[in-house]
N, C-alpha and C positions, 0 to 999 in steps of 0.2 A: 804779220808780214810773211812768216813762213807758211802759214795756211794758204795764203794767196798764191805763192809760188808752187805749192803742191797742186792746187786746183788748176793752175795754168798747165802744169806738167801733165796732169791727168787729161785735160782737154786735148792737148797736143797728141798724147798717146792714142786717145780714141780717134782723133782726126786722122792720124797716120794709118790706123787700122781700117777706117771707113772711107777714106778719100777716093778709092777706086770702085766703090760700090755703085750700082746702077742708080739712076734717078728715082726709080720706083722704090728701091730699098731705102734710099735716103728719105723719101717722102713718108714712107711707113714709119721710119724711126722718128721723124719729126712729129708725126701724129702721136706716137706712143709717148714721147717725151713731153709733149704738150699736155696730154691727158694726165700724166703723172704729176704735173705742176698744179693742176687745178685742185683747189681745196674741196673737201667733201661738200661744203655748202654750195660751191660753184659748179660741182661736177655735173655734167650733162651726160646722158646716155647716148652714145653713137652706135646704132645697130651695126652688127657685122653683116657680111653678105648672107650668111646662113640665117640670121635673124630677119633680115629683109625678106628673104624668100619665104620664111615661115609666116611672117605677118601678111604677105601678099596672098597666101593660101588660106589663112585662118579667117574665121568670121562667124557671126552668129547664124544659127539655123533660122531660115525664114519660112514660115508656114503657120498654119492655124492649129496643128495637131499638138496635143500635150505630150509630155515625155512618156507617160504610160501608154498613150495611143501609138507612139512611134515604136516602143518596145514590143507592143502587141503585134504590129504589122511585121516587124522583123521576125518575131517568133513564128508567126503564121506562115511566113515565106520559107522557113527552113524545111528542108526535106532530107530524108536519108534513104534514097533509093539505091545507094551503092551497098551491095552485099559484100561482106568480107569472108572469103573462104580460107580456112586454115588447115587444109588437107596436107598431110605429109606423105 
């Protein structure tokens, strides 16, 4: 019974702290709390905004060239026309 009253007191303390938070902050907290309750076998991965952006830009190279051919093309395109003068 004592544990239950401590839990209720903790809940009230957190609520008093968070009651004036914006709806966006409350929703983010709900999301974090929900994730923390999932067991490891039930856990799903929810991509963050950064991960979403990364996966939108990521993808497999499409083409018929092999890796060695791509490396050769890149190496052939390199040039070093810029001279560096170190006069003092």
